[in-house]
Steps between C-alpha positions, in 0.01 A plus 500: 500500500135477606230732368362686802171601338367159396685251724420493869795477735599150605408460868782403733439182696390570856668335795291228665602645838579870453749659732604858563493664257202309367670465161761268654440149636503446874827384656521140625545617859196730485290219352618262775398753765157552343436127481620452857264773621199309368628167631650345186851366562702576186716187516199270520333682210820475293534129573136435408542693175816307412330169575207588274731613218702180538182296458387692192825565309780281364829543690670671204225762473491551876877554512499745212199701618622533858870528422590202716734211428346201322598271788304724739199490268519119487524489881189722530314271259595190697393664824171621353406183313649258747727212417241230445755228431668558835159512671400168347830342605465627860139378515599157371780475759258567789254227402 
């Protein structure tokens, strides 16, 4: 039990995008509508965020943090980083 006279209450984390009521996070659909209203397509933003995460994180960490299958995380990494061996082979074939 916490002493109420000497210990301040522990603040609850605030939602990055508060919804209604403001103590709850916004729903995905409401966020999509807000982004669409200001001209940001949600799918493009999601794809860009996944690409950046795939560049910065190992596949195992990406899979665990996002709750996706490891094979999906590896596919995102390959798409984001590019398959340089395949590129070199294609380039060599065209010369």
